[in-house]
C-alpha positions in Angstrom: -9.8 -39.2 -18.2 -13.5 -39.2 -19.6 -14.7 -35.4 -20.3 -18.2 -35.1 -20.9 -20.8 -31.1 -21.5 -24.1 -30.5 -21.3 -26.1 -29.5 -23.9 -28.2 -27.0 -24.5 -31.0 -29.3 -25.7 -30.4 -31.6 -23.6 -27.7 -34.5 -23.1 -24.4 -35.3 -22.7 -21.4 -34.8 -25.4 -18.2 -36.6 -25.2 -15.4 -33.9 -24.7 -12.8 -36.5 -25.0 -10.3 -35.1 -27.8 -7.8 -38.0 -28.7 -5.4 -39.5 -27.2 -2.1 -37.5 -27.7 1.3 -39.2 -25.9 3.2 -36.8 -23.1 6.3 -36.6 -23.9 7.2 -34.0 -21.3 10.0 -35.6 -19.6 9.5 -37.6 -15.7 10.7 -34.6 -14.2 12.3 -30.9 -15.5 14.2 -30.4 -12.6 15.2 -33.6 -10.4 19.0 -34.7 -11.3 18.2 -38.2 -9.6 15.9 -40.2 -11.9 13.5 -42.2 -9.8 15.5 -46.3 -10.8 18.3 -44.2 -9.3 16.5 -44.2 -6.0 17.5 -47.3 -4.6 17.7 -48.8 -0.7 21.6 -48.4 -1.4 21.1 -45.0 -1.8 18.8 -44.3 0.8 20.7 -46.1 3.0 23.8 -44.0 2.1 22.1 -40.6 2.1 20.6 -41.8 5.9 24.1 -41.9 7.0 25.7 -38.5 5.3 22.7 -36.9 6.9 23.7 -37.6 10.0 26.9 -36.7 8.9 25.5 -33.2 7.6 23.5 -32.0 10.6 20.6 -29.0 9.2 22.9 -28.6 6.4 20.6 -31.8 4.9 17.7 -29.6 5.0 19.1 -26.1 3.4 18.5 -27.6 -0.2 15.1 -27.4 0.2 14.9 -23.8 1.9 12.6 -21.4 0.2 14.6 -18.6 -0.8 13.9 -15.3 0.2 15.8 -11.7 0.7 18.5 -11.2 -1.1 21.3 -10.8 1.5 19.8 -13.2 3.8 20.3 -15.5 1.1 23.3 -15.0 0.0 24.4 -14.7 3.8 22.9 -18.8 4.2 24.7 -20.2 1.6 27.8 -19.0 2.0 28.4 -20.4 5.4 26.5 -23.1 4.3 29.1 -23.7 1.8 31.9 -23.2 4.1 29.9 -25.3 6.3 29.4 -28.0 4.5 33.3 -28.3 3.9 34.1 -28.6 6.8 32.1 -31.4 6.8 32.5 -33.0 3.8 36.2 -32.7 4.2 37.5 -33.3 7.9 41.4 -33.8 7.0 42.1 -30.5 4.7 45.2 -29.2 6.5 47.4 -26.3 5.4 49.9 -28.4 7.0 49.1 -32.3 6.8 52.8 -33.0 7.7 53.3 -31.1 10.7 51.8 -32.0 14.3 49.5 -30.8 16.6 52.9 -29.7 18.9 54.5 -28.5 15.9 51.7 -26.4 15.2 51.9 -24.7 18.7 55.3 -24.6 18.9 55.2 -22.3 16.0 51.8 -20.3 16.6 53.9 -19.4 20.1 57.4 -18.2 18.6 54.8 -16.7 16.1 53.5 -14.5 19.7 55.9 -14.4 21.3 57.7 -12.1 17.9 54.8 -10.3 17.8 55.0 -9.6 21.5 58.4 -8.4 21.5 57.9 -6.2 18.6 55.0 -4.5 20.2 57.2 -4.1 23.3 60.3 -1.8 21.6 57.2 0.2 20.3 56.5 1.2 23.4 53.8 -0.9 24.1 54.0 -2.2 27.7 50.7 -4.3 28.4 52.6 -8.1 27.3 49.4 -10.0 28.2 47.0 -8.0 26.0 49.1 -7.9 23.5 49.8 -11.6 24.0 46.1 -12.0 23.6 45.4 -10.3 20.7 48.6 -12.2 19.2 47.0 -15.4 19.9 43.9 -14.5 18.7 45.1 -13.3 15.1 47.1 -16.5 14.8 44.8 -18.9 16.2 43.3 -20.2 12.7 46.8 -20.8 11.0 46.1 -24.4 10.9 42.6 -24.0 9.6 41.9 -23.3 5.3 40.9 -19.9 4.8 37.3 -19.7 3.9 38.6 -19.8 0.2 40.7 -22.5 0.2 37.5 -24.4 1.6 35.2 -23.3 -1.2 37.9 -24.0 -4.5 38.0 -27.5 -2.4 34.5 -28.0 -2.5 33.5 -26.6 -6.1 35.9 -27.2 -7.9 34.1 -30.6 -9.2 31.4 -29.3 -9.3 32.9 -26.9 -12.1 33.9 -29.6 -13.8 30.0 -31.0 -13.4 29.1 -27.9 -14.4 31.1 -25.8 -16.6 29.6 -22.0 -16.6 27.8 -21.9 -13.7 30.6 -19.9 -11.7 31.1 -17.4 -14.6 34.8 -17.3 -16.5 36.4 -17.7 -13.2 35.4 -20.3 -10.0 38.5 -18.0 -8.2 36.4 -14.6 -9.4 33.0 -15.7 -8.1 34.7 -17.3 -5.0 36.3 -13.7 -3.8 32.7 -12.5 -4.8 31.0 -15.0 -2.1 33.4 -13.9 0.3 33.1 -9.7 0.1 29.8 -10.3 0.7 29.8 -12.7 3.2 32.2 -10.4 5.0 30.1 -7.4 4.1 26.7 -9.4 5.1 27.9 -11.7 8.3 29.8 -7.8 9.7 27.3 -5.9 8.1 29.4 -2.9 6.9 28.4 -0.5 5.4 29.3 -1.1 1.9 26.2 -2.5 0.6 23.8 -0.7 2.0 22.6 1.3 -1.1 21.4 -1.9 -2.8 21.1 0.0 -6.2 21.0 -2.9 -9.9 25.2 -4.3 -9.3 24.6 -5.4 -6.3 20.8 -6.6 -6.8 22.6 -8.6 -10.0 25.8 -9.6 -7.6 23.3 -11.4 -4.9 21.3 -12.3 -7.9 24.1 -14.4 -9.8 25.6 -15.9 -7.1 22.2 -17.0 -4.7 21.5 -18.6 -8.2 24.8 -20.2 -9.0 25.5 -21.1 -5.5 22.2 -22.8 -4.7 22.9 -25.2 -7.6 26.1 -25.6 -5.8 24.9 -26.8 -2.8 22.8 -29.3 -4.1 25.7 -30.8 -6.7 28.0 -31.0 -4.0 25.9 -32.8 -2.2 24.3 -35.4 -4.6 28.3 -36.2 -6.0 28.7 -38.0 -2.7 25.8 -40.0 -3.3 26.3 -40.4 -6.9 28.8 -40.3 -9.2 29.9 -36.7 -10.9 29.5 -38.1 -15.0 25.9 -39.4 -13.7 24.8 -35.2 -13.1 26.1 -34.4 -15.7 22.4 -35.9 -18.4 19.7 -34.4 -15.4 22.0 -31.6 -15.5 21.3 -31.3 -19.6 17.8 -32.6 -19.2 16.9 -29.6 -16.3 14.3 -27.1 -17.1 15.3 -25.3 -14.1 19.0 -25.7 -14.3 19.0 -24.1 -18.6 16.6 -21.2 -16.6 19.0 -20.5 -13.7 21.7 -20.2 -16.1 19.8 -17.9 -18.4 18.5 -15.7 -16.1 22.4 -15.6 -14.6 23.2 -14.0 -18.0 20.2 -11.8 -18.0 22.2 -9.8 -15.4 24.6 -8.8 -17.8 26.7 -9.5 -14.9 29.6 -11.6 -16.1 30.3 -9.5 -19.0 31.1 -10.4 -22.0 30.4 -14.5 -20.7 27.6 -16.5 -21.5 26.7 -19.4 -18.8 24.8 -20.6 -20.6 26.4 -21.7 -23.9 29.4 -22.4 -21.6 27.6 -24.9 -20.3 26.4 -25.8 -23.7 29.3 -25.9 -25.6 31.2 -28.2 -22.9 
């Protein structure tokens, strides 16, 4: 574009500098290149978004309060697994009727034991035990996150710190504290701020990557991640907290 300035004595002076080639990548944060956005991908996204429902929109949600962001992402990751891995079951070879018989046996055994301990209201104890064993046929929260995030960890080593299992343990604890409004983190000081920041920063990337891996091969995301300034900044900011002691997320990703 041509630029000119008005001179004090009258007239105009060309102010266009030498044309320089812009060496900045087309995008410093997008994980899909424009040439990848074809009709097939849009069709697959349409099918996937109908499966995900409102979960499809959470990856672009503006960030807010750390506690609320952590809770929302913790729930969203669980929901994402539920919708993408509907056939993941802890007892895949057992029929539904067989599992129900096992639950009934557990309830009966519990009621019988409480009766011998002196509890007389069998209906009440049966209802309590029935609620307790009601989810035995479903994956636990930790199992869901491990199945969902292990492939993400392979694409983005270092994102979850030194151990995915430890990361999941922290996220599960935060989910329980925030969803049940426990008092553990009422004193929200430096340690809690660092914990919640690390979890929300890494979970937001993990959520995006888990969805994108349903549309493109995991290997196709590796190079865009390496070129992404935003991803590098996130890892650097996680390192800056010092939460993962003696461990650098940035170095782990670069050296992988």
